C-alpha positions as CSV (number, residue, x, y, z in Angstrom):
1,M,359.1,27.0,160.4
2,A,359.5,23.3,161.9
3,G,357.4,20.8,160.5
4,A,355.8,23.3,158.1
5,T,355.4,22.6,154.2
6,A,358.6,24.6,153.3
7,W,360.4,22.6,155.9
8,L,359.2,19.2,154.9
9,Y,360.1,20.0,151.3
10,F,364.0,19.7,152.8
11,R,364.0,17.8,155.2
12,D,361.4,15.3,154.2
13,P,359.6,15.3,150.5
14,W,358.0,12.0,151.0
15,L,356.3,13.4,154.4
16,G,355.6,16.6,152.4
17,Y,353.7,14.4,149.4
18,Q,352.3,12.7,151.9
19,R,350.1,16.0,153.4
20,G,349.5,17.2,150.5
21,R,347.5,14.0,149.1
22,D,346.0,13.9,153.1
23,L,344.1,17.4,152.0
24,F,343.8,15.8,148.4
25,V,341.6,13.1,150.2
26,R,340.1,14.8,153.0
27,E,336.4,15.8,153.8
28,F,335.5,18.9,155.0
29,S,332.7,19.2,157.3
30,M,330.0,22.2,157.4
31,A,332.0,23.1,160.4
32,E,334.8,23.8,158.5
33,G,332.7,25.6,155.6
34,A,331.9,22.9,153.6
35,F,328.5,23.4,151.7
36,G,328.0,26.3,153.4
37,G,327.8,29.8,151.8
38,D,325.8,31.9,149.2
39,E,324.5,31.6,145.6
40,R,325.3,35.0,144.8
41,T,328.9,34.7,146.1
42,P,330.3,35.1,142.2
43,V,332.7,32.0,140.7
44,P,334.0,31.9,137.4
45,I,332.4,32.7,134.1
46,L,332.1,30.2,131.3
47,E,332.7,31.1,127.4
48,D,328.6,32.0,126.3
49,R,330.2,35.3,129.4
50,K,326.9,34.1,131.1
51,T,326.5,30.8,132.6
52,R,328.4,30.2,136.1
53,M,330.8,27.3,136.3
54,V,329.6,24.7,138.8
55,H,328.6,26.5,142.3
56,G,329.9,25.1,145.7
57,A,328.2,23.6,147.9
58,K,328.4,20.1,145.8
59,T,331.4,18.0,147.2
60,A,333.6,17.4,150.4
61,S,336.7,16.0,149.3
62,C,338.3,16.1,145.8
63,A,338.6,12.6,146.3
64,L,334.3,12.6,145.4
65,C,335.6,13.3,141.8
66,H,338.7,12.5,141.1
67,N,338.7,8.7,142.6
68,T,340.4,5.9,139.6
69,P,342.4,5.0,140.3
70,F,340.6,5.8,144.1
71,R,343.4,8.3,146.6
72,D,345.6,8.4,143.9
73,G,344.5,12.3,141.9
74,G,342.8,10.3,139.1
75,A,339.9,10.9,136.7
76,G,336.8,9.7,137.2
77,P,332.8,10.4,136.8
78,T,331.3,12.4,134.6
79,I,330.2,16.3,135.8
80,F,328.1,19.0,134.8
81,K,329.7,21.3,132.5
82,N,330.9,22.3,128.8
83,G,326.9,21.2,127.7
84,A,324.5,18.5,127.3
85,S,327.3,15.5,127.2
86,G,329.1,16.9,130.4
87,R,333.3,16.6,130.7
88,N,335.3,13.2,132.3
89,T,336.7,14.3,135.6
90,P,340.4,15.0,134.4
91,H,343.1,12.8,136.5
92,L,345.8,15.2,137.5
93,F,349.1,12.8,136.8
94,G,351.7,15.2,135.1
95,A,349.9,18.9,136.0
96,G,353.3,20.0,137.9
97,L,355.4,19.9,134.3
98,I,351.5,21.1,133.0
99,E,352.2,24.6,135.1
100,M,356.4,25.1,134.3
101,L,355.8,24.6,130.8
102,G,353.3,27.3,130.7
103,W,356.1,29.5,132.6
104,Q,358.4,28.6,129.5
105,I,356.4,28.7,127.3
106,R,355.5,32.9,128.2
107,L,359.5,33.2,128.9
108,M,360.1,31.8,124.7
109,L,357.8,34.5,124.1
110,L,358.8,37.2,125.4
111,S,361.7,36.4,124.0
112,R,361.2,36.7,121.0
113,G,358.5,40.2,121.5
114,D,359.9,41.9,124.8
115,R,363.2,42.8,122.6
116,N,364.2,45.6,125.1
117,R,363.7,43.2,128.1
118,N,361.3,45.1,130.2
119,G,359.4,42.5,130.9
120,F,356.5,43.1,128.8
121,I,355.6,44.1,125.5
122,D,355.8,47.5,125.0
123,A,354.1,49.9,122.7
124,A,357.8,49.8,120.3
125,E,356.9,46.3,120.1
126,I,353.1,45.5,119.6
127,I,353.9,45.1,115.8
128,P,353.3,42.5,113.5
129,S,355.8,40.6,114.4
130,K,355.3,36.2,114.5
131,A,354.7,35.0,118.5
132,G,356.3,31.8,117.7
133,V,358.2,29.0,119.8
134,T,360.5,26.4,118.8
135,T,360.7,22.8,120.2
136,G,363.9,21.1,121.1
137,G,365.0,17.7,119.9
138,S,366.6,16.4,116.5
139,Q,363.7,18.0,114.9
140,P,363.0,21.1,116.1
141,R,359.5,22.8,114.5
142,E,357.3,25.9,115.2
143,I,354.9,26.4,117.0
144,D,352.4,29.6,116.0
145,F,351.4,31.3,118.9
146,G,350.1,34.3,116.5
147,S,351.7,37.8,116.4
148,F,352.5,40.8,119.1
149,G,350.7,43.1,116.8
150,D,347.2,44.0,116.3
151,A,346.7,44.3,112.5
152,D,343.5,44.5,112.1
153,G,343.2,47.4,114.6
154,D,340.8,46.2,117.8
155,G,343.5,46.6,120.4
156,V,342.7,43.5,121.4
157,P,347.2,41.7,120.6
158,D,347.0,38.7,117.6
159,L,348.0,36.3,120.0
160,N,346.4,33.1,120.5
161,A,343.8,32.4,123.0
162,A,346.4,30.4,125.0
163,C,348.1,33.9,126.3
164,H,345.9,35.7,128.5
165,V,346.5,39.8,128.1
166,W,346.5,42.4,130.8
167,Y,347.6,45.9,130.0
168,V,350.2,47.9,131.5
169,D,351.7,51.7,131.8
170,A,355.1,52.8,130.5
171,A,356.1,51.3,133.5
172,G,354.5,48.1,133.3
173,R,352.3,48.6,135.7
174,R,349.0,46.9,135.4
175,V,346.2,49.3,134.4
176,R,342.8,48.3,136.1
177,G,339.8,48.2,134.2
178,A,341.5,48.3,131.0
179,T,340.0,45.9,128.4
180,N,342.1,47.3,125.4
181,L,345.2,48.5,124.0
182,K,343.3,52.2,122.9
183,D,343.1,53.2,127.2
184,K,344.7,56.5,127.1
185,Q,346.7,55.4,130.1
186,V,348.1,51.8,127.9
187,A,351.6,51.4,126.9
188,G,352.1,48.0,126.0
189,Y,350.4,44.8,127.3
190,N,351.5,41.7,129.5
191,F,350.5,37.7,129.6
192,E,349.9,34.2,131.0
193,V,350.3,30.8,129.5
194,L,346.4,29.2,130.2
195,V,347.7,25.7,129.8
196,F,344.5,24.2,132.0
197,G,341.2,24.1,130.5
198,W,341.4,24.1,126.3
199,G,338.6,25.2,124.8
200,H,337.1,27.6,127.0
201,A,337.6,31.2,125.7
202,N,338.3,34.4,127.7
203,A,336.9,38.2,126.8
204,P,339.3,41.0,126.4
205,G,340.4,42.5,129.7
206,S,338.3,39.7,131.9
207,R,339.5,37.3,134.5
208,A,341.2,34.2,132.9
209,P,338.5,31.2,133.5
210,L,341.1,28.4,134.9
211,S,344.6,29.6,136.4
212,S,347.5,28.5,135.2
213,T,348.9,27.4,138.2
214,L,347.7,24.6,140.6
215,R,347.7,26.5,143.4
216,G,345.8,29.2,141.2
217,F,343.5,26.2,140.5
218,S,343.5,24.6,143.4
219,A,341.8,27.7,145.2
220,V,339.5,28.2,142.5
221,A,338.3,24.4,143.1
222,F,338.0,24.5,146.8
223,H,335.8,27.6,146.3
224,V,333.5,25.9,142.9
225,H,333.1,22.4,144.0
226,A,333.7,22.7,147.9
227,G,332.3,25.7,149.1
228,L,335.3,26.7,150.6
229,Q,337.5,30.1,150.5
230,A,341.2,30.2,150.5
231,C,343.1,32.8,151.5
232,D,346.2,32.5,150.4
233,G,349.1,35.7,150.2
234,T,351.3,34.2,147.2
235,L,348.6,34.9,145.2
236,N,347.2,37.8,146.3
237,E,350.4,39.9,147.3
238,E,351.3,41.9,143.8
239,A,354.1,43.6,144.5
240,G,354.0,46.6,141.9
241,R,351.0,45.8,140.0
242,T,352.7,44.0,138.0
243,G,350.2,40.7,137.2
244,L,352.9,38.8,138.7
245,T,352.0,37.8,142.5
246,G,354.4,35.0,145.0
247,I,356.2,32.2,144.0
248,S,354.7,28.8,145.1
249,L,357.3,26.7,148.3
250,A,358.1,24.7,144.5
251,G,359.3,27.6,142.8
252,A,356.1,28.6,140.4
253,Q,355.7,32.2,139.7
254,Q,351.8,32.8,140.3
255,F,349.5,36.2,138.5
256,F,347.0,37.9,139.7
257,T,344.2,36.9,138.1
258,A,343.6,33.6,140.5
259,K,343.6,36.0,143.5
260,T,341.0,34.2,146.2
261,L,337.9,35.9,147.2
262,D,339.4,36.1,150.8
263,R,341.7,38.9,150.8
264,R,342.6,39.4,155.6
265,E,340.6,43.2,154.9
266,S,339.7,42.4,158.4
267,L,341.1,40.1,160.6
268,T,340.2,38.4,164.5
269,G,342.1,39.5,167.3
270,D,343.7,35.8,167.3
271,G,345.1,36.8,163.4
272,L,342.8,34.8,161.1
273,S,341.0,35.6,158.2
274,G,337.4,38.0,159.5
275,D,336.5,38.0,155.9
276,D,334.3,35.0,155.1
277,P,333.3,36.1,152.1
278,D,330.0,33.7,151.2
279,R,329.1,34.7,154.7
280,D,329.1,31.0,155.6
281,G,329.6,32.2,159.6
282,V,333.2,29.5,159.2
283,L,336.2,32.1,159.1
284,E,339.6,31.4,156.9
């Protein structure tokens, strides 16, 4: 549609960038759903499996913390996170390239472990073969990502923790609730590479602490920090339970681990989502 995001990407990319920047520095109001919410609304759990990430209703704008240099998605103050020392607000520069590196690493690992090229690691391929990625350049080197097998027999693939695993049946469909390879319905596994949030650990089969894509990351950030729940078909629509959802307008594959709280399970008369998952009276 004329004036929409995809239209701007192809006809006026600078204006498209500016619209994104305006969203980043915008201060949302209570009338738009900021600061509202229910403290019972779930947010991601940190690696101790008990502590929740900073809950919503704390800020009205991304730029409140990402403010050096101001209005440019830069770094910022120390926030309450990861223990007594806190954590400095990270800058966003180059984050899109980092996301693409995650997708590239995933493809390179699959090219080595998925020998029959069916898109996942099936039973015959769960063997103690080395999972590695060879870098380019004049002096290539091997980066070790563990093993595609399960040498210790705990039912969890011996991949580096940067690979978030989900378990699939013989057709490559995600098995809901499966936490390891020993589940009777499980015939293999698939994975995404977590390129954001180093230091986070994720329990096998659980939701990844931080999304591996900027689109998913943004949806979580709006919810966790501002109390705003997105309704995003690109993140929510998972054809065939493969673990892969839509592809963003920028061409980036998304994953089921970033599904939003607002699923549009109920619609208002004008087609908006009527879910209101945090029960603050503000829709979509």
